C-alpha positions as CSV (number, residue, x, y, z in Angstrom):
1,M,111.1,106.1,118.4
2,G,110.2,102.5,117.6
3,L,110.0,102.6,114.1
4,F,109.0,105.4,112.3
5,S,112.1,107.5,114.3
6,T,113.6,109.6,116.9
7,T,110.5,111.8,117.0
8,T,107.2,111.1,118.5
9,M,104.5,110.4,115.6
10,K,101.2,111.3,115.0
11,A,98.1,108.6,114.0
12,L,95.3,108.2,112.4
13,V,94.1,105.0,113.4
14,T,90.0,104.0,111.5
15,G,88.6,100.9,113.1
16,A,90.4,101.3,115.8
17,T,87.4,100.2,117.4
18,G,87.7,96.5,115.4
19,F,89.4,94.1,115.7
20,I,92.8,94.3,114.4
21,G,92.3,98.4,114.6
22,S,92.1,97.6,118.8
23,H,95.5,96.0,118.6
24,L,97.5,98.4,116.0
25,T,96.3,101.1,118.7
26,E,97.8,99.7,121.2
27,E,101.0,98.6,120.1
28,L,101.6,102.5,119.0
29,I,100.6,103.9,122.2
30,K,103.1,100.7,123.7
31,Q,106.2,102.8,120.8
32,G,104.9,106.1,122.5
33,H,103.3,108.0,119.5
34,K,100.0,109.8,120.1
35,V,96.7,108.4,118.4
36,K,93.8,109.6,116.7
37,V,91.4,107.2,115.9
38,L,88.1,107.7,113.5
39,V,85.0,106.9,115.9
40,R,81.5,106.9,114.4
41,E,78.2,108.5,116.6
42,T,76.0,106.0,116.8
43,E,79.1,102.9,118.4
44,D,77.6,102.5,122.2
45,S,79.9,101.7,124.1
46,S,77.1,99.4,126.2
47,K,76.9,97.6,122.6
48,D,80.5,96.9,123.5
49,K,81.0,93.5,124.0
50,R,84.5,92.9,123.7
51,G,85.9,96.2,125.6
52,I,87.4,98.1,123.1
53,L,85.4,102.3,123.3
54,G,86.4,101.4,126.8
55,L,89.9,100.1,126.2
56,L,90.9,102.6,123.7
57,K,89.5,105.8,126.4
58,K,92.0,104.3,128.7
59,L,94.6,104.4,125.9
60,N,94.1,107.8,126.1
61,V,94.0,108.1,122.6
62,E,92.3,111.3,120.9
63,I,88.4,110.4,119.8
64,I,87.9,111.8,116.8
65,Q,83.2,111.4,116.3
66,G,83.1,110.3,112.5
67,D,82.8,108.5,109.5
68,L,84.5,108.0,106.1
69,L,81.0,108.8,104.6
70,D,81.1,112.2,106.5
71,E,83.6,114.1,104.5
72,K,83.8,117.2,107.0
73,S,84.8,114.5,110.4
74,L,87.5,113.5,107.5
75,D,89.1,116.6,107.7
76,N,89.4,117.2,111.0
77,A,91.0,113.4,111.6
78,V,93.6,113.9,109.4
79,K,94.7,117.0,110.5
80,N,98.3,117.1,111.8
81,V,98.2,113.7,111.6
82,D,102.3,112.3,109.8
83,V,100.6,109.0,109.5
84,V,96.9,107.4,108.2
85,F,96.3,103.5,108.5
86,H,92.8,103.1,107.4
87,L,91.8,99.8,107.9
88,A,88.1,100.7,108.3
89,A,86.2,98.6,106.0
90,I,82.7,96.2,105.7
91,A,84.3,92.7,105.7
92,R,82.6,89.3,104.7
93,P,81.0,87.5,105.8
94,M,78.0,90.4,106.2
95,A,74.3,90.1,105.0
96,I,74.0,93.2,103.6
97,P,73.3,94.3,100.1
98,R,76.7,94.2,97.7
99,E,76.2,98.4,96.7
100,E,76.8,98.8,101.0
101,Y,80.2,97.0,100.5
102,F,81.7,99.3,97.6
103,K,79.9,103.0,99.7
104,V,82.2,102.1,102.8
105,N,85.0,100.3,101.2
106,E,85.3,102.2,97.5
107,K,83.9,105.5,98.4
108,G,84.3,105.8,102.4
109,T,88.6,105.6,101.0
110,K,87.9,108.0,98.2
111,N,86.7,110.0,100.8
112,L,89.9,109.5,102.9
113,L,91.8,110.5,100.6
114,E,90.3,113.6,99.7
115,A,91.3,114.9,103.0
116,C,94.4,113.4,103.2
117,K,95.5,114.7,100.1
118,K,94.9,118.5,101.3
119,K,97.8,117.4,104.5
120,K,101.6,116.7,104.5
121,I,100.9,112.7,105.3
122,K,103.7,110.9,105.4
123,K,102.5,107.2,104.4
124,I,99.2,106.1,104.0
125,V,98.5,102.5,104.6
126,I,96.0,100.8,103.7
127,M,94.0,97.1,104.5
128,S,93.7,95.1,101.7
129,S,92.4,91.9,101.6
130,V,93.4,88.7,99.9
131,S,90.2,88.2,98.8
132,A,91.1,91.5,96.3
133,V,93.5,88.9,94.3
134,G,91.5,85.8,94.1
135,Q,92.0,81.9,95.4
136,S,95.5,80.7,94.1
137,N,96.1,78.6,90.6
138,G,96.4,74.9,91.8
139,S,99.0,75.1,93.8
140,E,100.5,78.5,92.9
141,A,100.8,80.6,95.6
142,V,99.6,84.6,94.6
143,N,101.6,87.4,94.8
144,E,101.6,90.8,93.7
145,K,102.4,90.8,90.1
146,T,98.9,87.6,89.6
147,K,96.4,88.8,88.2
148,C,92.6,90.3,89.9
149,K,90.4,88.1,89.8
150,P,88.1,88.1,93.3
151,V,85.2,84.9,94.0
152,D,83.1,87.4,95.8
153,T,81.3,90.8,96.7
154,Y,83.8,91.6,99.3
155,G,86.3,91.1,97.4
156,W,85.1,93.3,94.0
157,S,84.7,96.3,96.8
158,K,88.1,95.5,97.9
159,L,90.3,95.6,94.8
160,A,87.7,98.9,93.7
161,Q,89.3,100.5,97.4
162,E,92.8,99.7,95.3
163,K,92.2,100.8,92.1
164,I,91.1,104.5,93.4
165,S,93.7,104.5,95.6
166,L,96.7,103.7,93.5
167,E,94.3,106.5,91.6
168,Y,95.3,108.9,94.4
169,F,98.9,107.6,94.4
170,K,99.8,108.0,90.6
171,K,98.1,111.2,90.0
172,F,98.7,113.1,93.6
173,K,102.0,111.3,94.7
174,M,100.5,110.3,97.3
175,P,102.6,108.3,99.7
176,I,100.2,104.8,100.0
177,V,100.8,101.4,100.3
178,F,98.7,98.2,100.4
179,L,99.1,95.0,102.6
180,R,97.0,92.5,101.6
181,P,96.3,89.9,104.6
182,P,94.9,86.5,104.6
183,M,92.1,85.5,107.4
184,V,93.0,86.7,110.9
185,F,92.1,85.4,113.8
186,G,93.5,86.6,117.8
187,P,92.1,88.1,121.1
188,R,89.0,90.2,120.3
189,D,88.0,88.4,117.3
190,V,84.8,86.7,117.5
191,E,84.5,85.3,113.7
192,M,86.0,82.3,114.4
193,L,85.0,82.2,117.9
194,K,82.8,79.9,116.8
195,L,85.5,76.8,114.8
196,F,87.5,77.6,118.8
197,K,83.7,77.0,120.5
198,A,83.1,73.3,118.3
199,V,86.3,72.4,119.3
200,K,85.1,73.0,122.8
201,K,82.5,70.6,122.6
202,R,84.6,68.4,120.6
203,F,82.5,68.6,117.7
204,F,84.2,69.6,114.4
205,P,82.5,67.9,111.6
206,L,85.0,69.7,108.4
207,D,87.7,67.2,107.2
208,G,90.5,68.5,105.0
209,K,93.7,67.2,105.3
210,S,95.3,69.1,101.9
211,K,97.1,72.4,102.6
212,C,94.5,75.4,101.0
213,M,94.6,78.2,103.6
214,E,96.1,80.9,104.9
215,F,95.4,82.2,109.2
216,L,97.6,84.7,110.2
217,Y,97.7,85.4,113.9
218,V,96.9,89.4,114.7
219,E,100.0,90.6,116.2
220,N,102.0,89.5,112.8
221,L,99.6,91.6,110.9
222,V,100.1,94.8,112.9
223,Q,103.7,94.3,113.6
224,A,103.3,94.4,109.3
225,C,101.5,98.0,109.7
226,L,104.3,99.3,110.7
227,L,107.0,97.7,109.0
228,A,105.4,99.5,106.3
229,V,105.6,102.4,107.4
230,K,109.4,102.4,107.5
231,Y,110.5,100.2,104.6
232,G,107.0,100.7,102.4
233,E,107.3,101.5,98.7
234,N,104.2,103.7,97.4
235,G,102.2,102.7,95.3
236,E,102.7,99.1,95.8
237,A,101.3,95.9,97.8
238,Y,102.3,93.7,100.2
239,H,100.9,90.0,101.2
240,I,101.3,89.4,104.8
241,T,100.2,85.8,106.2
242,N,102.3,83.7,109.5
243,G,104.2,82.6,106.4
244,E,102.8,78.9,106.7
245,H,100.0,77.0,104.6
246,Y,97.3,74.9,106.7
247,S,94.9,72.1,105.8
248,I,91.3,72.6,108.3
249,N,92.9,68.9,110.1
250,E,96.3,71.8,111.3
251,I,93.9,74.4,111.8
252,R,91.5,72.3,114.5
253,S,94.6,69.7,115.7
254,S,96.3,73.6,117.0
255,M,93.0,74.4,118.9
256,E,93.0,71.4,120.7
257,K,96.3,71.4,122.0
258,A,95.5,74.4,123.7
259,M,92.1,73.8,124.8
260,G,93.0,70.3,125.7
261,K,90.4,68.8,123.7
262,K,89.9,65.7,121.5
263,V,86.8,66.2,118.8
264,L,84.9,63.2,118.2
265,P,85.8,61.1,115.3
266,I,81.9,62.7,113.7
267,K,83.2,63.8,110.1
268,F,80.2,64.9,107.5
269,P,80.6,65.5,103.9
270,R,81.0,69.1,102.6
271,I,78.1,68.6,100.5
272,F,76.4,68.6,104.0
273,F,77.4,71.7,105.0
274,V,77.1,73.9,101.7
275,S,73.3,72.8,101.8
276,A,73.3,73.7,105.5
277,G,74.7,77.0,104.3
278,F,72.2,77.6,102.3
279,S,69.2,77.2,104.5
280,M,70.5,78.8,106.4
281,E,71.1,82.2,104.5
282,L,66.8,81.7,102.7
283,V,66.6,81.1,107.0
284,G,68.0,84.5,107.2
285,K,66.2,86.7,104.8
286,L,62.6,85.2,105.6
287,F,63.0,86.5,109.2
288,G,65.6,89.1,109.0
289,F,69.0,87.7,111.1
290,R,72.2,87.5,110.3
291,P,73.4,83.2,109.8
292,P,75.6,81.7,112.2
293,F,77.4,80.7,108.6
294,K,76.6,80.2,104.9
295,H,77.7,78.0,101.9
296,D,80.7,80.7,100.6
297,T,82.6,80.1,104.0
298,I,82.0,76.6,104.1
299,D,83.6,76.7,100.0
300,W,85.9,78.2,101.2
301,M,87.4,76.9,103.7
302,T,87.0,73.6,102.2
303,K,87.3,73.8,98.1
304,K,89.1,76.8,97.3
305,L,93.0,77.9,97.8
306,W,93.7,80.6,98.9
307,Y,98.1,80.9,98.5
308,S,100.1,83.7,99.6
309,D,104.0,84.6,98.8
310,V,104.8,86.9,101.3
311,S,108.9,86.7,99.5
312,K,108.2,90.5,98.4
313,A,106.5,91.6,101.7
314,R,110.1,90.0,103.4
315,K,112.5,91.2,101.2
316,V,111.0,94.6,101.4
317,L,109.7,94.8,104.4
318,K,112.3,92.5,106.3
319,Y,108.9,90.9,107.7
320,V,109.7,88.2,109.7
321,P,105.8,86.9,111.8
322,K,107.0,86.2,115.1
323,F,104.5,84.3,116.0
324,S,103.8,80.4,115.0
325,L,100.0,79.0,115.0
326,D,100.0,77.5,118.0
327,E,101.6,80.3,119.3
328,G,99.0,82.8,118.2
329,I,96.4,80.5,118.9
330,K,97.8,80.1,122.4
331,K,97.2,83.5,122.7
332,T,93.2,83.2,121.3
333,V,92.0,80.5,123.3
334,D,93.6,82.4,126.8
335,Y,91.9,85.7,126.0
336,Y,88.5,83.8,125.0
337,K,88.7,81.4,128.6
338,K,89.3,84.7,130.6
339,E,87.1,86.6,128.9
340,G,84.0,84.0,129.1
341,Y,83.7,82.8,125.7
342,L,85.1,79.3,126.3
């Protein structure tokens, strides 16, 4: 059945109520597999604007109430499971204390692996990030052999997640593989929605011709998750991207085409947005709200170079991205319009 074998298998998805996890769960059900999802008791369907909790119920998945920090619930979650997809994490950008990142991303992963250690799991796919490695050195892309030098708290927490997972692989021969995606976009994503709204309003003052970043369409990442189960070598990491590098201008142009808009030729220097980001962070701390953007987000998008070499994934996982940037952005815009976001 599908990529796994000739028989139906049972998978656990952590982070299924999130953007990427919901797409992965959908695809697993589509392929005929049985799926369990770990859902925190604090998650409220009335606050679920994207309707993901409702979607999971319609998909007829087995919902396990629990948390990565609740070891007893994890024992129940991994019971009678063949494959684990670990996507639950605190991601960027979040205005929370540094220790919270490590509590969930490192300690939570350790708790999950402790539960899996007692079972006969056939494969554990852990969603890491290119942030665990850090930025590129000039035009040289990072790969699986690049020395890891994270540049922010999120990146350090994902590196810590990888290290604790590798310990379990080495000590207990657990079938663990890692995926390292860059920024991911697609239907149900709300983080990138701000950029799409800016293009709709024809006001996108960020400018950049240099190819400095990578966008990954969510369905390409889901494809990589499934390939990692079939072909992934235990203890190994794989960088996953759309297979291309993009400039800010190329991304904006693709959004313009999908929305039939043309932004006004109004540009501001990068330092303006970095300064505004610092101000937003300060005001957010004073009045207790999450800033719309932070200074390091602007720095990340306009200054730092984020290239990944996906040749290992192409060779070992047989990964060939199905969707281009334009195709992914068009599908994303269609979703935003349908749901009333744009």
